[in-house]
C-alpha positions as CSV (number, residue, x, y, z in Angstrom):
1,M,144.2,-92.4,49.9
2,N,142.4,-93.8,46.8
3,H,144.9,-96.0,44.9
4,D,142.5,-96.3,42.0
5,I,145.3,-96.0,39.4
6,A,148.8,-96.4,40.7
7,T,150.4,-95.1,37.6
8,G,148.9,-91.6,37.9
9,I,151.6,-88.9,38.2
10,A,151.0,-85.3,39.2
11,G,151.9,-82.6,36.8
12,A,153.1,-82.9,33.2
13,P,154.1,-86.5,32.5
14,S,157.7,-87.3,31.9
15,G,159.1,-89.4,29.1
16,A,159.5,-92.3,31.5
17,S,155.9,-92.0,32.8
18,R,154.5,-91.9,29.3
19,A,156.5,-95.0,28.3
20,T,155.2,-96.7,31.5
21,T,151.6,-95.8,30.5
22,R,152.1,-97.1,27.0
23,V,153.4,-100.4,28.3
24,T,150.6,-100.8,30.8
25,N,148.0,-100.0,28.2
26,A,149.5,-102.4,25.7
27,L,149.3,-105.1,28.3
28,L,145.7,-104.3,29.2
29,A,144.8,-104.3,25.5
30,G,145.5,-108.0,25.6
31,G,142.3,-108.4,27.7
32,V,140.3,-106.2,25.3
33,V,141.4,-108.3,22.3
34,A,141.3,-111.8,23.8
35,G,137.6,-112.2,24.1
36,P,136.5,-111.0,20.7
37,L,139.3,-113.1,19.1
38,W,138.4,-116.3,21.0
39,V,134.7,-115.9,20.3
40,A,135.1,-115.0,16.6
41,V,137.3,-118.1,16.0
42,V,134.8,-120.3,17.8
43,L,131.8,-118.9,15.8
44,I,133.6,-119.5,12.5
45,Q,134.3,-123.1,13.5
46,M,130.8,-123.7,14.6
47,V,129.6,-122.9,11.1
48,A,132.5,-124.5,9.2
49,R,133.2,-127.7,11.2
50,P,130.9,-130.6,10.0
51,G,128.9,-132.3,12.7
52,F,129.5,-129.7,15.5
53,D,126.3,-128.7,17.4
54,I,126.6,-126.3,20.3
55,R,123.5,-127.8,21.8
56,R,125.3,-131.2,22.1
57,H,129.0,-130.5,22.0
58,A,131.4,-128.5,24.2
59,V,133.4,-125.8,22.5
60,S,136.5,-127.6,23.8
61,Q,135.7,-130.5,21.4
62,L,136.6,-128.2,18.5
63,S,140.2,-129.0,19.5
64,L,139.8,-132.4,18.1
65,G,140.0,-133.7,14.5
66,D,142.2,-132.6,11.6
67,L,141.3,-128.9,12.2
68,G,141.6,-129.2,15.9
69,W,144.8,-127.2,15.9
70,I,142.8,-124.0,15.2
71,Q,141.0,-124.2,18.6
72,V,144.1,-125.3,20.3
73,A,145.8,-122.1,19.1
74,D,142.7,-120.1,20.0
75,F,142.9,-121.3,23.6
76,I,146.7,-120.7,23.9
77,V,146.8,-117.3,22.2
78,A,143.8,-116.0,24.1
79,G,145.3,-117.3,27.3
80,L,148.6,-115.5,26.7
81,L,146.7,-112.3,26.0
82,V,144.8,-112.6,29.2
83,I,148.0,-113.2,31.2
84,A,149.4,-110.0,29.6
85,C,146.2,-108.2,30.7
86,A,146.7,-109.6,34.3
87,I,150.2,-108.0,34.3
88,G,148.7,-104.8,33.1
89,I,146.0,-104.9,35.9
90,R,148.8,-105.3,38.4
91,R,150.7,-102.3,37.0
92,A,147.6,-100.2,36.8
93,L,146.0,-100.9,40.2
94,H,148.6,-102.1,42.7
95,P,148.6,-101.4,45.6
96,G,145.0,-100.5,45.4
97,R,141.9,-102.7,45.4
98,A,142.1,-105.6,42.9
99,G,145.7,-104.8,42.2
100,T,146.9,-108.0,43.7
101,W,144.1,-110.6,43.8
102,G,142.3,-109.2,40.7
103,A,145.6,-109.5,38.8
104,L,146.3,-113.0,40.2
105,L,142.8,-114.4,39.4
106,V,142.8,-112.9,35.9
107,G,146.3,-114.4,35.4
108,A,145.0,-117.8,36.6
109,Y,142.2,-117.6,34.1
110,G,144.7,-117.0,31.3
111,L,146.8,-119.9,32.6
112,G,143.7,-122.2,32.6
113,L,143.0,-121.3,29.0
114,V,146.6,-122.1,28.0
115,G,146.4,-125.5,29.8
116,A,143.0,-126.2,28.2
117,G,144.6,-125.7,24.9
118,L,147.6,-127.9,25.6
119,F,145.4,-130.8,26.9
120,S,142.5,-131.4,24.5
121,A,139.0,-132.5,25.6
122,D,137.9,-136.1,24.9
123,P,135.7,-136.9,21.9
124,G,132.1,-137.9,22.5
125,N,128.4,-137.4,21.5
126,G,129.3,-138.0,17.8
127,F,132.1,-135.4,17.5
128,P,134.4,-135.5,15.7
129,P,132.3,-137.3,13.0
130,G,132.7,-141.0,13.4
131,T,132.8,-140.9,17.2
132,P,130.1,-143.0,19.0
133,D,127.0,-141.0,19.7
134,V,127.4,-141.4,23.5
135,P,129.6,-139.7,26.1
136,G,133.1,-141.1,26.0
137,Q,135.4,-142.2,28.8
138,I,137.6,-139.6,30.4
139,S,141.3,-140.0,29.4
140,G,144.3,-138.6,31.2
141,H,144.5,-135.6,28.8
142,G,140.8,-135.1,29.1
143,A,141.0,-135.0,32.9
144,M,143.8,-132.4,32.6
145,H,141.6,-130.4,30.3
146,L,138.8,-130.4,32.8
147,L,141.2,-129.4,35.6
148,F,142.6,-126.4,33.7
149,S,139.1,-125.4,32.5
150,S,137.8,-125.5,36.0
151,V,140.7,-123.4,37.2
152,A,139.9,-120.9,34.5
153,F,136.1,-120.8,35.2
154,L,136.5,-120.5,39.0
155,S,139.2,-117.8,38.7
156,L,137.1,-115.6,36.5
157,I,134.0,-116.1,38.6
158,V,135.7,-115.0,41.8
159,A,137.6,-112.2,40.0
160,S,134.3,-110.7,38.6
161,S,131.7,-111.4,41.3
162,V,134.0,-110.8,44.4
163,V,137.3,-109.0,43.9
164,F,136.3,-106.5,41.2
165,A,132.8,-106.2,42.5
166,R,134.2,-105.1,45.9
167,R,136.5,-102.7,44.1
168,F,133.6,-101.0,42.3
169,A,131.5,-101.0,45.4
170,A,134.3,-99.2,47.3
171,L,134.5,-96.6,44.5
172,G,130.8,-96.0,44.6
173,E,130.4,-97.4,41.1
174,R,127.2,-99.4,41.7
175,G,126.5,-100.1,38.0
176,W,129.8,-101.8,37.5
177,M,129.5,-103.6,40.8
178,A,126.1,-105.0,39.8
179,Y,127.4,-105.9,36.3
180,S,130.4,-107.8,37.8
181,V,128.2,-109.7,40.4
182,A,125.7,-110.6,37.7
183,T,128.3,-111.8,35.3
184,G,130.1,-114.1,37.8
185,S,126.8,-115.3,39.3
186,Y,125.3,-116.3,36.0
187,F,128.6,-118.0,35.0
188,L,128.6,-120.0,38.3
189,L,124.9,-121.0,38.0
190,T,125.2,-122.3,34.5
191,W,128.4,-124.1,35.2
192,I,126.7,-125.9,38.1
193,A,123.8,-126.7,35.9
194,L,126.2,-128.1,33.2
195,I,127.9,-130.4,35.7
196,A,124.5,-131.5,37.2
197,T,123.1,-132.5,33.8
198,G,126.3,-134.0,32.5
199,A,126.3,-131.6,29.6
200,R,123.4,-133.6,28.1
201,T,120.7,-131.0,28.1
202,A,120.6,-128.7,25.1
203,T,119.2,-125.7,26.9
204,V,121.8,-125.8,29.6
205,N,124.6,-126.3,27.0
206,V,123.5,-123.2,25.2
207,L,123.0,-121.1,28.4
208,F,126.5,-122.1,29.5
209,A,128.0,-121.1,26.1
210,A,126.2,-117.7,26.5
211,A,127.7,-117.4,30.0
212,V,131.2,-117.9,28.5
213,V,130.6,-115.1,25.9
214,L,129.2,-112.8,28.6
215,A,132.3,-113.4,30.8
216,W,134.6,-112.6,27.9
217,T,132.6,-109.4,27.3
218,W,133.0,-108.4,31.0
219,L,136.8,-108.9,30.8
220,S,137.1,-106.9,27.6
221,L,135.0,-104.0,28.9
222,M,136.8,-103.9,32.2
223,A,140.2,-103.9,30.5
224,A,139.1,-101.2,28.1
225,R,137.9,-99.2,31.1
226,L,141.2,-99.5,32.8
227,I,143.0,-98.3,29.7
228,R,140.9,-95.1,29.7
229,R,141.7,-94.6,33.4
230,V,145.4,-95.1,32.9
231,A,145.5,-92.8,29.9
232,G,143.6,-90.2,32.0
């Protein structure tokens, strides 16, 4: 039996089933909104924050300085929206494919974002303005930021390129399978390149930033797709 959508009910929907569908879709909407919100806030800060250069600085460094609270809030709000989406994925797909591990990994991505907001990155490479123009030492909170960021990155990579790719393959949806594998693979390769270069190569830094945007796009589109499936 295909458990593509666990909330589907034969016949005319009852009031209870309609309420269940609304709740599930509201939770999934968190995944639709989180990415555009996070990216929009980052783009505005890239233009408005003096001294920030995506070719030299990590987005996480926007959490520093007098206006750092904006990016801190961006991480935490986006993370909570992703966690809500993970609950929606569980409600929509369990006990079918990706209903357990897909939900857990997306939830771990959200948790990693929240943690990355609570523990700020370290200053370095001249940002915030006045910081020495060299990579700084890793502090305790900087190490925690790296840990939570790594959990977030790895969780989304596995969710897209393995768990959801297998789900789409089983459903015969080859386009979505290829899209999921490509998204996770590109994210992984640019992340490895970022680590290997120590985030000191402009091209790699920009390519990784693009990978983050593409990963957010995948999550938003996948969540929107599930909303249409649940509504149907």
